[in-house]
C-alpha positions in Angstrom: -28.3 0.4 34.3 -26.7 1.9 31.0 -26.9 5.7 30.7 -25.6 7.7 27.7 -24.1 10.9 28.6 -23.4 11.6 24.6 -24.5 9.8 21.6 -23.9 10.2 18.0 -26.2 10.1 14.9 -29.4 8.0 15.3 -29.5 4.6 13.2 -32.3 6.4 10.5 -29.9 9.0 9.8 -27.0 6.5 9.2 -29.2 4.2 7.1 -30.3 7.1 4.8 -26.6 8.1 4.2 -25.7 4.5 3.6 -28.5 4.2 0.8 -27.0 7.4 -0.9 -23.6 5.6 -0.7 -25.0 2.5 -2.0 -26.6 4.1 -5.0 -23.3 6.2 -6.0 -21.1 3.0 -5.8 -23.4 0.9 -7.8 -23.5 3.5 -10.6 -19.7 3.8 -10.4 -18.9 0.0 -10.7 -21.6 -0.2 -13.7 -19.7 2.4 -15.5 -16.3 0.8 -15.2 -17.6 -2.8 -16.3 -19.1 -1.2 -19.1 -16.5 1.1 -20.4 -13.3 0.1 -18.7 -10.2 2.1 -18.6 -12.2 5.1 -20.5 -14.4 5.0 -17.2 -11.2 4.8 -14.8 -9.4 7.7 -16.3 -12.5 9.9 -16.1 -13.4 9.0 -12.4 -9.6 9.5 -11.5 -9.7 13.0 -13.0 -12.9 13.6 -11.4 -12.4 12.6 -7.8 -8.4 13.0 -7.6 -7.9 15.5 -10.3 -5.2 13.2 -11.7 -4.9 11.0 -14.6 -2.2 9.1 -16.7 -1.9 7.0 -19.8 -0.8 3.8 -17.4 -1.7 4.0 -13.9 1.2 1.3 -13.3 4.3 2.5 -12.0 7.3 1.9 -13.8 10.6 0.4 -12.3 12.0 3.9 -12.9 9.2 5.6 -11.2 9.3 3.3 -8.3 13.3 4.1 -8.0 12.6 7.9 -8.0 10.0 7.4 -5.3 12.3 5.7 -3.1 15.1 8.4 -3.8 12.8 11.0 -2.2 12.2 8.9 1.0 14.8 9.7 3.6 17.1 6.8 5.1 15.4 7.5 8.4 12.0 6.8 7.3 13.1 3.8 4.9 14.6 2.4 8.3 11.4 2.7 10.0 9.2 1.3 7.3 11.8 -1.8 7.4 11.3 -1.9 11.3 7.5 -1.9 11.1 7.6 -4.3 8.1 9.5 -6.7 10.2 7.3 -6.9 12.8 4.3 -7.4 10.5 6.0 -10.1 8.7 7.4 -11.7 11.8 3.9 -11.9 13.3 2.4 -13.1 10.0 4.8 -16.0 9.8 4.1 -17.0 13.4 0.3 -17.2 12.6 1.2 -19.1 9.1 2.8 -21.9 11.1 -0.3 -22.6 12.8 -1.9 -23.2 9.5 -1.0 -27.1 9.1 -1.9 -29.3 6.3 -3.9 -32.4 7.3 -4.0 -36.1 6.0 -5.4 -38.8 8.3 -6.8 -42.1 7.8 -10.3 -42.1 9.2 -11.3 -45.6 8.6 -9.4 -48.4 7.0 -8.6 -47.3 3.6 -10.2 -44.2 3.5 -7.8 -41.1 3.5 -9.1 -37.4 4.0 -7.1 -34.4 4.1 -6.8 -30.6 3.5 -4.2 -28.5 1.9 -3.8 -24.5 2.7 -3.3 -22.8 -0.5 -2.8 -19.2 -1.1 -4.8 -17.1 -3.2 -3.1 -16.6 -6.5 -3.7 -12.8 -7.1 -4.6 -10.2 -4.7 -5.3 -6.4 -5.0 -4.1 -4.5 -1.7 -5.8 -1.1 -1.4 -4.0 1.6 0.4 -6.0 4.7 1.5 -4.4 8.1 1.0 -6.8 10.7 1.2 -6.5 13.0 4.0 -3.6 11.1 5.3 -1.0 8.9 3.6 -1.7 5.3 5.0 1.8 4.1 4.7 1.3 1.5 7.4 -1.6 0.1 5.3 0.7 -1.3 2.9 2.6 -3.4 5.3 -0.6 -4.8 6.6 -1.6 -6.3 3.3 1.3 -6.5 0.8 3.6 -8.0 3.4 1.0 -10.3 4.8 -0.2 -11.5 1.3 3.6 -12.4 0.5 4.2 -14.2 3.7 1.0 -16.3 2.7 2.5 -17.0 -0.5 0.1 -14.9 -2.9 2.0 -15.0 -6.4 0.8 -11.9 -7.9 0.1 -8.9 -5.6 -1.3 -5.5 -6.9 -1.0 -2.5 -4.9 -3.3 0.7 -5.3 -3.0 4.1 -3.7 -4.6 7.3 -4.7 -2.2 10.3 -5.7 -1.5 13.2 -3.2 -1.0 16.5 -4.5 -0.9 15.3 -8.4 1.9 12.7 -7.7 2.5 9.2 -6.3 3.3 9.6 -2.3 6.8 8.6 -2.2 6.5 6.9 1.2 3.5 4.9 0.3 5.2 3.4 -3.0 8.5 2.9 -1.0 6.5 0.8 1.4 4.5 -1.1 -1.2 7.7 -2.0 -3.0 9.3 -2.9 0.2 6.7 -5.2 1.1 6.9 -7.2 -2.1 4.3 -5.4 -4.5 4.6 -6.9 -8.0 2.5 -4.1 -9.4 1.9 -0.6 -8.2 -0.8 1.3 -9.1 -1.5 5.3 -8.4 -5.2 5.2 -8.3 -7.8 5.6 -5.5 -11.2 5.1 -4.4 -14.0 3.1 -6.2 -12.3 3.4 -9.4 -9.2 1.5 -7.8 -11.1 -1.2 -6.2 -13.4 -1.6 -9.3 -10.7 -1.5 -11.8 -9.1 -4.3 -9.7 -11.8 -6.6 -9.2 -13.5 -6.3 -12.6 -10.5 -5.5 -14.6 -10.2 -3.4 -18.0 -8.1 -2.9 -20.8 -4.8 -2.3 -19.0 -5.4 -3.7 -15.6 -5.9 -7.6 -15.2 -8.5 -8.6 -12.6 -7.6 -10.1 -9.2 -9.2 -13.0 -7.3 -9.4 -11.2 -3.8 -9.3 -7.4 -2.8 -8.1 -6.7 0.4 -7.4 -3.3 2.4 -9.3 -0.5 4.4 -11.0 2.7 2.9 -13.7 5.5 3.5 -17.4 4.5 3.4 -17.0 4.4 -0.5 -14.3 1.8 -0.8 -16.1 -0.3 1.8 -19.3 -0.2 -0.1 -17.7 -1.1 -3.5 -15.8 -3.8 -1.7 -19.1 -5.2 -0.4 -21.0 -4.9 -3.9 -17.8 -6.9 -5.4 -17.8 -9.4 -3.1 -19.0 -12.7 -5.0 -17.1 -11.8 -8.0 -13.9 -11.5 -6.1 -13.2 -12.5 -2.5 -12.4 -9.7 0.1 -10.9 -9.6 3.4 -13.8 -8.1 5.4 -15.9 -5.1 5.4 -13.6 -2.2 6.6 -14.9 1.0 6.6 -14.5 4.2 8.7 -12.3 3.2 11.7 -14.0 2.5 15.1 -12.5 3.0 18.4 -13.9 2.1 21.9 -12.3 2.9 25.3 -13.0 0.8 28.3 -11.8 2.7 31.4 -12.6 2.7 35.3 -11.3 5.0 37.8 -7.9 4.1 37.7 -7.2 5.9 34.4 -7.3 9.5 34.3 -9.3 11.7 31.7 -6.4 13.0 29.7 -5.3 9.7 28.6 -8.9 8.6 27.8 -9.5 11.9 25.7 -6.0 11.4 24.0 -7.0 7.6 22.7 -10.6 8.7 21.7 -9.4 11.6 19.5 -6.2 9.8 18.3 -8.7 7.8 16.3 -11.4 10.2 15.7 -8.9 12.3 13.6 -9.1 9.4 10.9 -12.1 11.1 9.2 -15.5 12.7 9.8 -17.4 9.6 10.2 -15.1 7.6 12.9 -17.1 6.4 15.7 -15.2 6.8 19.1 -16.9 5.6 22.4 -15.9 5.9 26.1 -17.4 2.8 28.0 -17.0 3.2 31.7 -18.2 2.3 35.2 -17.2 5.6 36.3 -19.5 8.6 35.8 -16.7 11.1 37.3 -14.6 9.6 34.8 -17.0 10.1 31.9 -17.6 13.5 32.8 -14.2 14.6 33.2 -13.4 13.1 29.8 -16.0 14.9 27.8 -14.4 18.1 29.2 -10.9 17.1 28.4 -11.9 16.2 24.9 -13.2 19.8 24.4 -10.0 21.0 25.9 -7.8 19.0 23.7 -9.7 19.8 20.6 -8.7 23.4 21.2 -4.9 22.4 20.5 -5.0 19.3 18.5 -3.4 19.8 15.0 -6.1 17.8 13.4 -9.1 19.3 15.5 -11.1 20.2 12.3 -11.6 16.7 11.4 -11.5 15.0 15.2 -14.3 17.6 16.2 -16.9 16.9 13.6 -16.2 12.7 14.1 -16.6 13.6 18.1 -19.7 15.8 17.4 -21.6 13.4 15.2 -20.3 9.9 15.8 -18.9 10.3 19.4 -20.5 8.6 22.5 -20.0 8.4 26.4 -21.5 5.6 28.1 -21.6 4.9 31.9 -22.4 1.4 33.0 -23.0 0.0 36.5 -20.4 -2.9 36.4 -17.8 -4.6 34.5 -20.2 -7.2 33.4 -22.5 -4.9 32.0 -19.7 -3.0 30.2 -18.7 -6.4 28.7 -22.4 -6.9 27.4 -22.1 -3.5 26.0 -19.2 -3.9 24.6 -19.8 -7.0 22.7 -23.0 -5.4 21.7 -21.1 -2.6 20.2 -18.4 -5.2 18.3 -16.1 -2.2 17.6 -13.3 -2.3 15.5 -10.5 -1.3 18.2 -10.9 -2.1 22.0 -8.7 -0.1 24.4 -8.9 -1.5 27.8 -7.7 0.6 30.7 -8.9 -0.8 33.7 -7.7 -2.3 37.4 -8.2 -5.8 35.7 -7.8 -5.7 31.7 -7.7 -9.7 31.5 -11.2 -9.7 32.7 -12.3 -8.2 29.3 -9.9 -10.3 27.2 -11.5 -13.5 29.1 -14.8 -12.5 28.6 -15.4 -10.5 25.6 -16.2 -12.2 22.2 -16.8 -9.2 19.7 -14.0 -7.3 18.6 -11.7 -6.6 15.9 -8.4 -6.1 17.9 -7.8 -5.4 21.7 -5.4 -3.2 23.3 -4.6 -4.2 27.2 -3.8 -1.6 29.7 -2.3 2.0 29.3 1.0 0.9 28.1 -0.5 -0.1 24.6 -2.9 1.8 22.3 -4.5 1.6 19.2 -1.9 3.5 17.7 0.7 0.8 18.1 -1.4 -1.7 16.2 -2.0 0.8 13.3 1.4 1.4 12.7 4.3 -0.8 14.0 3.9 -3.3 16.7 3.0 -6.3 14.3 -0.7 -7.2 14.3 -2.6 -6.3 11.4 -4.7 -3.1 11.7 -7.1 -3.9 8.8 -9.9 -4.8 11.2 -13.7 -5.5 11.0 -16.2 -2.6 11.3 -20.1 -1.9 11.7 -20.4 -4.8 13.7 -18.8 -7.3 11.5 -16.6 -8.5 14.5 -19.5 -10.4 15.5 -18.5 -12.9 12.8 -15.0 -12.3 11.6 -11.6 -11.3 12.5 -9.5 -9.0 10.9 -7.0 -9.3 8.0 -4.2 -12.0 9.0 -2.2 -14.6 6.9 -5.1 -16.9 6.8 -7.3 -14.6 5.1 -5.3 -15.0 1.9 -5.5 -18.9 2.3 -7.8 -21.7 0.8 -8.5 -24.5 3.0 -8.7 -27.3 0.2 -10.3 -30.5 1.2 -9.4 -34.1 -0.7 -10.0 -37.4 -0.3 -8.8 -41.0 -1.5 -10.2 -44.6 -0.9 -7.2 -46.9 -1.3 -9.2 -50.2 -0.9 -11.7 -52.2 -2.8 -13.4 -53.1 0.6 -13.4 -49.3 1.8 -14.9 -48.3 -1.4 -17.5 -51.0 -1.1 -18.1 -50.4 2.4 -18.6 -46.6 2.2 -20.5 -46.9 -0.9 -23.1 -48.9 0.7 -23.9 -46.1 3.3 -24.0 -43.9 0.5 -26.1 -45.6 -1.6 -28.8 -46.0 1.1 -28.4 -42.4 2.2 -29.0 -41.2 -1.4 -32.2 -43.0 -1.9 -33.4 -41.5 1.4 -33.0 -37.8 -0.3 -34.3 -39.3 -3.9 -31.0 -38.9 -5.6 -30.9 -41.7 -8.0 -27.8 -40.3 -9.9 -26.0 -39.7 -6.7 -27.0 -43.3 -5.4 -25.7 -44.8 -8.7 -22.3 -43.3 -8.3 -22.1 -45.3 -5.2 -23.8 -48.3 -6.7 -21.4 -49.0 -9.6 -18.5 -48.9 -7.2 -19.9 -51.1 -4.9 -20.7 -53.6 -8.0 -17.0 -53.2 -9.2 -15.3 -53.4 -5.9 -17.6 -55.1 -3.3 -17.8 -59.1 -2.9 -20.8 -60.9 -4.3 -22.7 -60.9 -1.3 -22.4 -56.9 -0.8 -25.8 -55.6 -2.1 -26.5 -51.9 -1.8 -29.9 -50.3 -1.3 -31.6 -49.3 -4.6 -29.0 -50.6 -6.8 -29.5 -50.1 -10.6 -28.9 -53.4 -12.5 -27.1 -53.9 -15.5 -29.2 -54.9 -18.5 
């Protein structure tokens, strides 16, 4: 039996909030599409208190930002990007082109082609999300994307130096100082001064996530990556302090970030709730984490590991931190998660910042049907075919002709028929052939 000792907002409240966000985003995107740069400048002034004639940073401005970042910080950024790049390169090596002769004279294949232009959004509202530049820009460049535009909002009325440094070091071809809906809208729709992209990637708040959802189809997107989610799966081998730290460490992302504890130990569940209260008295970001925990936090007690797996798969959270006697059990049996962190020695923050796996991950149960951002998201697997012999064309054409007739597609059928006539032997007669006059 599953017992909730604490739960967050109900589904009706969440649906009402989502509806308001949808309407706001729709209106803003429509304005950008109609008025281009004028709308973007007004939105930047309204939401960021910042605007400039050209949102694109010059080479001199990029160098100036780099000069403001300490060498130690630049070295740390370089280390993190090396880990992300190394893992992305290993992943890319798994993506092989294919060409195979499936029947005599018939060649089928596919090529993995990178997207041509990508817009990478790097959040920077409450926190400068330097790591998001690694995850999107570096990975896109490993994939072979020719043109990468990276955009992040200003902080304190100017570009954030460390974000700019990370974008530049990651290989961004253009860097914009622009945030929120106006950033993803301008990159996707294009304006008089900003060329449109083929794909949008990167996490963001609920407005950015909704903007990407509405823009999907006009451009590709990586996935629906909204406010961060974390699920701690723990048993009585772990203490409440560690559980509380890992819950609040992600709850501080923002006031709408769900954090949940899933356990088969009621004493641990109760102790963790007490420990969360204690830590909220001393955590420097407690004003954000407290709101998130109160409105979106949950504590769930199950009777068994099997029940925990079923509940975790139902939740389909972005991050899953497993701290149990046998964490491999969850790796083996769970199917719905963005990224999994196994054992107490690792944690979500490692994945967020430095370890090498990508931190742009599915939220709002999107983990049921997609994984996170990785080098393959920037690749298109495009098929091709070759028919090398007359015999092969006539043979496959006969089958095609009959199948087209079955469906009533006369024009499709004639595409096959004409090739049977030209390449087939005189005794090969397709079904439904259209004779020459």
